[in-house]
MDAnalysis code that builds the backbone (N, CA, C; Angstrom):
import MDAnalysis as mda
import numpy as np

u = mda.Universe.empty(378, n_residues=126, atom_resindex=np.repeat(np.arange(126), 3), trajectory=True)
u.add_TopologyAttr("name", ["N", "CA", "C"] * 126)
u.add_TopologyAttr("resid", np.arange(1, 127))
u.add_TopologyAttr("resname", ["LYS", "SER", "TRP", "GLU", "GLY", "GLY", "ARG", "LYS", "GLY", "LEU", "ASP", "SER", "ARG", "GLY", "PHE", "LEU", "ILE", "GLY", "PRO", "PRO", "LEU", "ALA", "GLN", "ARG", "LEU", "GLY", "VAL", "GLY", "PHE", "VAL", "PRO", "ILE", "ARG", "LYS", "LYS", "GLY", "LYS", "LEU", "PRO", "GLY", "PRO", "THR", "GLU", "SER", "VAL", "SER", "TYR", "THR", "LEU", "GLU", "TYR", "GLY", "GLU", "ALA", "ALA", "LEU", "GLU", "ILE", "GLN", "SER", "ASP", "ALA", "VAL", "GLU", "PRO", "GLY", "GLN", "LYS", "VAL", "VAL", "ILE", "VAL", "ASP", "ASP", "LEU", "LEU", "ALA", "THR", "GLY", "GLY", "THR", "MET", "ARG", "ALA", "ALA", "CYS", "GLU", "LEU", "VAL", "ARG", "ARG", "LEU", "LYS", "ALA", "GLU", "ILE", "LEU", "GLU", "CYS", "LEU", "VAL", "ILE", "ILE", "GLU", "LEU", "LYS", "PHE", "LEU", "LYS", "GLY", "VAL", "GLU", "LYS", "LEU", "GLU", "SER", "VAL", "PRO", "PHE", "PHE", "SER", "LEU", "LEU", "GLN", "TYR", "ASP"])
u.atoms.positions = np.array([
    [-7.272, -15.717, -18.109],
    [-7.269, -16.442, -16.858],
    [-8.305, -15.832, -15.912],
    [-8.888, -16.666, -15.104],
    [-9.832, -16.195, -14.101],
    [-9.144, -16.150, -12.748],
    [-9.071, -14.970, -12.145],
    [-8.445, -14.802, -10.834],
    [-9.518, -14.430, -9.829],
    [-10.291, -15.412, -9.421],
    [-11.397, -15.141, -8.521],
    [-10.929, -14.843, -7.112],
    [-9.716, -15.268, -6.765],
    [-9.236, -15.128, -5.393],
    [-8.711, -13.757, -5.081],
    [-7.666, -13.354, -5.708],
    [-7.102, -12.052, -5.445],
    [-5.611, -12.030, -5.642],
    [-5.038, -10.896, -5.370],
    [-3.606, -10.679, -5.503],
    [-2.979, -10.705, -4.125],
    [-1.757, -11.172, -4.081],
    [-0.986, -11.137, -2.852],
    [0.220, -10.277, -3.141],
    [0.418, -9.204, -2.406],
    [1.542, -8.309, -2.639],
    [2.584, -8.460, -1.555],
    [3.828, -8.541, -1.974],
    [4.914, -8.719, -1.020],
    [5.362, -7.383, -0.455],
    [5.775, -7.409, 0.792],
    [6.227, -6.264, 1.572],
    [7.454, -5.639, 0.946],
    [7.521, -4.395, 0.751],
    [6.457, -3.427, 0.723],
    [6.319, -2.775, -0.636],
    [7.322, -2.908, -1.492],
    [7.181, -2.320, -2.831],
    [6.115, -3.035, -3.642],
    [5.842, -4.295, -3.333],
    [4.759, -5.004, -4.004],
    [3.403, -4.371, -3.728],
    [3.328, -3.583, -2.629],
    [2.084, -2.897, -2.293],
    [1.785, -1.777, -3.286],
    [2.789, -1.301, -3.987],
    [2.564, -0.270, -4.995],
    [1.916, -0.846, -6.247],
    [2.123, -2.124, -6.478],
    [1.638, -2.783, -7.687],
    [0.340, -3.549, -7.431],
    [0.300, -4.298, -6.348],
    [-0.816, -5.200, -6.070],
    [-2.179, -4.555, -5.931],
    [-2.335, -3.543, -5.049],
    [-3.672, -2.962, -4.873],
    [-4.274, -2.348, -6.134],
    [-3.531, -1.551, -6.914],
    [-4.152, -1.022, -8.133],
    [-4.522, -2.124, -9.134],
    [-3.683, -3.155, -9.223],
    [-3.975, -4.270, -10.121],
    [-5.226, -5.013, -9.656],
    [-5.303, -5.284, -8.369],
    [-6.482, -5.969, -7.819],
    [-7.745, -5.144, -8.039],
    [-7.647, -3.837, -7.807],
    [-8.808, -2.965, -7.996],
    [-9.249, -2.971, -9.459],
    [-8.303, -2.889, -10.348],
    [-8.619, -2.877, -11.781],
    [-9.329, -4.163, -12.210],
    [-8.916, -5.300, -11.603],
    [-9.503, -6.595, -11.949],
    [-10.732, -6.943, -11.105],
    [-11.027, -6.113, -10.103],
    [-12.194, -6.354, -9.259],
    [-12.037, -7.534, -8.318],
    [-10.801, -7.751, -7.840],
    [-10.536, -8.849, -6.903],
    [-9.906, -8.279, -5.634],
    [-9.795, -9.123, -4.613],
    [-9.230, -8.693, -3.347],
    [-7.715, -8.622, -3.368],
    [-7.182, -7.956, -2.359],
    [-5.736, -7.847, -2.167],
    [-5.399, -8.256, -0.740],
    [-4.379, -9.085, -0.587],
    [-3.927, -9.539, 0.734],
    [-2.434, -9.267, 0.837],
    [-1.999, -8.510, 1.858],
    [-0.563, -8.270, 2.007],
    [0.165, -9.455, 2.639],
    [1.369, -9.666, 2.191],
    [2.305, -10.582, 2.833],
    [3.419, -9.690, 3.348],
    [3.638, -9.709, 4.661],
    [4.523, -8.720, 5.277],
    [5.648, -9.348, 6.063],
    [6.595, -8.494, 6.438],
    [7.660, -8.910, 7.340],
    [7.047, -9.304, 8.671],
    [7.694, -10.211, 9.370],
    [7.193, -10.744, 10.640],
    [6.891, -9.617, 11.632],
    [5.730, -9.752, 12.285],
    [5.337, -8.802, 13.322],
    [4.580, -7.580, 12.845],
    [4.263, -7.473, 11.577],
    [3.587, -6.287, 11.036],
    [2.084, -6.458, 10.864],
    [1.589, -7.701, 10.868],
    [0.168, -7.946, 10.620],
    [-0.573, -8.239, 11.917],
    [-1.819, -7.767, 12.037],
    [-2.618, -8.072, 13.227],
    [-3.228, -9.473, 13.146],
    [-3.628, -9.977, 14.302],
    [-4.339, -11.249, 14.365],
    [-3.427, -12.440, 14.156],
    [-4.041, -13.634, 14.091],
    [-3.262, -14.857, 13.881],
    [-2.632, -14.872, 12.485],
    [-1.391, -15.337, 12.424],
    [-0.673, -15.365, 11.151],
    [0.039, -16.698, 10.951],
    [0.353, -16.963, 9.699],
    [1.268, -18.039, 9.323],
    [2.592, -17.351, 9.028],
    [3.687, -17.972, 9.421],
    [5.000, -17.369, 9.240],
    [5.964, -18.363, 8.618],
    [6.894, -17.860, 7.823],
    [7.945, -18.693, 7.251],
    [9.252, -17.890, 7.269],
    [10.326, -18.558, 7.656],
    [11.658, -17.959, 7.617],
    [12.353, -18.400, 6.335],
    [13.217, -17.542, 5.829],
    [13.945, -17.857, 4.603],
    [15.282, -17.140, 4.613],
    [16.173, -17.592, 3.746],
    [17.521, -17.056, 3.679],
    [17.618, -15.982, 2.602],
    [18.251, -14.889, 2.966],
    [18.571, -13.821, 2.027],
    [20.052, -13.896, 1.680],
    [20.462, -13.114, 0.709],
    [21.874, -13.080, 0.346],
    [22.724, -12.641, 1.535],
    [22.146, -11.843, 2.423],
    [22.900, -11.219, 3.517],
    [22.406, -11.628, 4.901],
    [21.608, -12.692, 5.013],
    [21.121, -13.118, 6.318],
    [19.814, -13.881, 6.219],
    [18.992, -13.732, 7.256],
    [17.690, -14.396, 7.285],
    [16.587, -13.378, 7.479],
    [15.387, -13.764, 7.080],
    [14.205, -12.926, 7.240],
    [13.002, -13.838, 7.433],
    [11.861, -13.231, 7.738],
    [10.619, -13.987, 7.883],
    [9.477, -13.182, 7.273],
    [8.541, -13.895, 6.667],
    [7.333, -13.292, 6.109],
    [6.120, -13.884, 6.804],
    [5.023, -13.114, 6.814],
    [3.770, -13.585, 7.400],
    [2.587, -13.224, 6.508],
    [1.554, -14.036, 6.637],
    [0.259, -13.765, 6.030],
    [-0.790, -14.054, 7.099],
    [-1.874, -13.316, 7.115],
    [-2.930, -13.582, 8.084],
    [-3.522, -14.963, 7.806],
    [-3.757, -15.715, 8.875],
    [-4.202, -17.108, 8.764],
    [-5.520, -17.272, 8.028],
    [-6.369, -16.258, 8.069],
    [-7.674, -16.348, 7.406],
    [-7.741, -15.492, 6.136],
    [-6.572, -15.157, 5.584],
    [-6.516, -14.250, 4.439],
    [-7.090, -14.847, 3.162],
    [-6.901, -16.132, 2.968],
    [-7.432, -16.809, 1.780],
    [-8.080, -18.117, 2.211],
    [-8.950, -18.601, 1.369],
    [-9.660, -19.850, 1.637],
    [-8.985, -21.001, 0.896],
    [-9.106, -22.213, 1.406],
    [-8.575, -23.360, 0.660],
    [-9.168, -23.399, -0.747],
    [-8.312, -23.609, -1.737],
    [-8.749, -23.669, -3.122],
    [-8.869, -22.329, -3.819],
    [-8.772, -21.242, -3.075],
    [-8.869, -19.914, -3.682],
    [-7.684, -19.697, -4.624],
    [-7.933, -19.037, -5.728],
    [-6.892, -18.791, -6.735],
    [-6.232, -17.450, -6.469],
    [-4.884, -17.445, -6.484],
    [-4.145, -16.215, -6.197],
    [-3.012, -16.010, -7.192],
    [-2.618, -14.761, -7.316],
    [-1.430, -14.360, -8.052],
    [-0.569, -13.597, -7.062],
    [0.694, -13.940, -6.973],
    [1.614, -13.265, -6.064],
    [2.377, -12.215, -6.866],
    [2.362, -10.967, -6.372],
    [2.901, -9.826, -7.103],
    [4.023, -9.171, -6.306],
    [5.119, -8.831, -6.998],
    [6.206, -8.070, -6.376],
    [6.869, -7.209, -7.442],
    [7.759, -6.350, -7.001],
    [8.433, -5.473, -7.956],
    [9.622, -6.145, -8.621],
    [10.330, -7.037, -7.895],
    [11.604, -7.550, -8.369],
    [11.792, -9.007, -7.975],
    [12.333, -9.795, -8.891],
    [12.790, -11.146, -8.561],
    [14.300, -11.148, -8.732],
    [15.002, -11.367, -7.627],
    [16.464, -11.446, -7.664],
    [16.851, -12.909, -7.462],
    [17.173, -13.295, -6.239],
    [17.581, -14.684, -5.983],
    [16.392, -15.617, -5.766],
    [15.196, -15.071, -5.599],
    [13.990, -15.888, -5.510],
    [13.569, -16.301, -4.112],
    [14.352, -15.992, -3.094],
    [14.040, -16.429, -1.735],
    [12.741, -15.864, -1.192],
    [12.512, -14.581, -1.393],
    [11.295, -13.946, -0.880],
    [10.058, -14.485, -1.588],
    [10.127, -14.609, -2.901],
    [8.983, -15.121, -3.662],
    [8.697, -16.570, -3.294],
    [9.741, -17.361, -3.117],
    [9.541, -18.757, -2.724],
    [8.867, -18.834, -1.352],
    [9.293, -17.989, -0.418],
    [8.679, -17.961, 0.915],
    [7.205, -17.569, 0.823],
    [6.889, -16.592, -0.015],
    [5.494, -16.182, -0.198],
    [4.664, -17.336, -0.751],
    [5.223, -18.073, -1.701],
    [4.528, -19.239, -2.260],
    [4.260, -20.273, -1.172],
    [5.240, -20.494, -0.311],
    [5.063, -21.452, 0.772],
    [3.928, -21.037, 1.702],
    [3.849, -19.742, 2.026],
    [2.768, -19.264, 2.893],
    [1.402, -19.497, 2.256],
    [1.277, -19.173, 0.984],
    [-0.006, -19.342, 0.283],
    [-0.377, -20.821, 0.223],
    [0.603, -21.671, -0.009],
    [0.337, -23.125, -0.045],
    [-0.105, -23.639, 1.328],
    [0.480, -23.122, 2.391],
    [0.072, -23.550, 3.740],
    [-1.403, -23.280, 3.992],
    [-1.913, -22.212, 3.378],
    [-3.333, -21.892, 3.519],
    [-4.173, -22.648, 2.489],
    [-3.506, -23.512, 1.720],
    [-4.150, -24.393, 0.746],
    [-4.819, -23.647, -0.407],
    [-4.281, -22.465, -0.733],
    [-4.765, -21.730, -1.899],
    [-3.993, -22.188, -3.128],
    [-4.536, -21.916, -4.293],
    [-3.919, -22.302, -5.564],
    [-3.184, -21.099, -6.153],
    [-1.891, -21.237, -6.386],
    [-1.105, -20.158, -6.976],
    [-1.202, -20.273, -8.496],
    [-1.831, -19.273, -9.119],
    [-1.945, -19.266, -10.577],
    [-0.652, -18.807, -11.229],
    [0.015, -17.826, -10.582],
    [1.213, -17.252, -11.179],
    [1.907, -16.344, -10.179],
    [3.218, -16.197, -10.358],
    [3.997, -15.169, -9.677],
    [4.323, -14.123, -10.732],
    [4.111, -12.865, -10.395],
    [4.272, -11.764, -11.333],
    [5.197, -10.718, -10.735],
    [6.204, -10.292, -11.501],
    [7.092, -9.217, -11.068],
    [7.282, -8.220, -12.204],
    [7.694, -7.024, -11.840],
    [8.014, -6.024, -12.855],
    [9.383, -6.333, -13.457],
    [10.387, -6.566, -12.592],
    [11.767, -6.765, -13.048],
    [12.301, -8.111, -12.579],
    [12.939, -8.829, -13.489],
    [13.612, -10.081, -13.158],
    [15.104, -9.933, -13.461],
    [15.942, -10.207, -12.470],
    [17.388, -10.232, -12.674],
    [17.758, -11.662, -13.043],
    [17.711, -11.967, -14.325],
    [17.860, -13.336, -14.815],
    [19.180, -13.985, -14.414],
    [20.239, -13.196, -14.324],
    [21.556, -13.750, -14.025],
    [21.638, -14.339, -12.617],
    [20.684, -13.995, -11.731],
    [20.659, -14.562, -10.384],
    [19.846, -15.856, -10.311],
    [19.144, -16.190, -11.388],
    [18.416, -17.461, -11.526],
    [17.393, -17.716, -10.412],
    [16.752, -16.652, -9.935],
    [15.752, -16.779, -8.875],
    [14.544, -17.598, -9.275],
    [14.212, -17.593, -10.560],
    [13.048, -18.343, -11.024],
    [13.202, -19.842, -10.746],
    [14.422, -20.325, -10.666],
    [14.654, -21.743, -10.369],
    [14.134, -22.134, -8.988],
    [14.093, -21.205, -8.058],
    [13.585, -21.499, -6.711],
    [12.066, -21.623, -6.687],
    [11.407, -21.185, -7.735],
    [9.944, -21.224, -7.773],
    [9.420, -22.569, -8.252],
    [10.320, -23.464, -8.615],
    [9.967, -24.809, -9.054],
    [8.960, -24.757, -10.185],
    [7.781, -25.288, -10.012],
    [6.828, -25.385, -11.116],
    [5.762, -24.284, -11.121],
    [5.928, -23.252, -10.314],
    [4.945, -22.163, -10.281],
    [5.096, -21.321, -11.552],
    [4.008, -21.089, -12.277],
    [4.095, -20.217, -13.447],
    [4.614, -18.839, -13.033],
    [5.457, -18.262, -13.881],
    [6.132, -17.008, -13.545],
    [6.122, -16.078, -14.745],
    [5.920, -14.779, -14.487],
    [5.959, -13.777, -15.541],
    [6.669, -12.526, -15.048],
    [7.568, -11.993, -15.873],
    [8.221, -10.726, -15.567],
    [8.069, -9.801, -16.772],
    [7.839, -8.509, -16.496],
    [7.686, -7.547, -17.576],
    [9.023, -7.178, -18.199],
    [10.069, -7.023, -17.360],
    [11.402, -6.658, -17.828],
    [12.404, -7.681, -17.305],
    [13.355, -8.051, -18.143],
    [14.386, -8.988, -17.737],
    [15.760, -8.360, -18.002],
    [16.650, -8.546, -17.038],
    [18.023, -8.078, -17.184],
    [18.954, -9.277, -17.042],
    [19.815, -9.466, -18.041],
    [20.786, -10.549, -18.002],
    [21.977, -10.089, -17.220],
])
């Protein structure tokens, strides 16, 4: 696959995975963070967690329309955070090639919230 756009890492354990992966592939890295952590104009989305609500942000000029991205995180549980990240990237009109995580908790069925976005996990726990 050609990932000309870059990696998007979710706050904050995704930052341990995203930058080294982006560097290895020679592409950019853009953080997606909790609300209020990024400078400049941002796009924001609220989403539901198992225990309440949260919000994520991405800088408004972080990606270009049509740019190809992979969203990276450490864990997929119920899928709410990853789905919110996908929504932010779509608002900027970028193309999501895949969502990538290290661990997937399959019994929580979080991948179902990602709809038709290609998804890959290195380890799965039933």
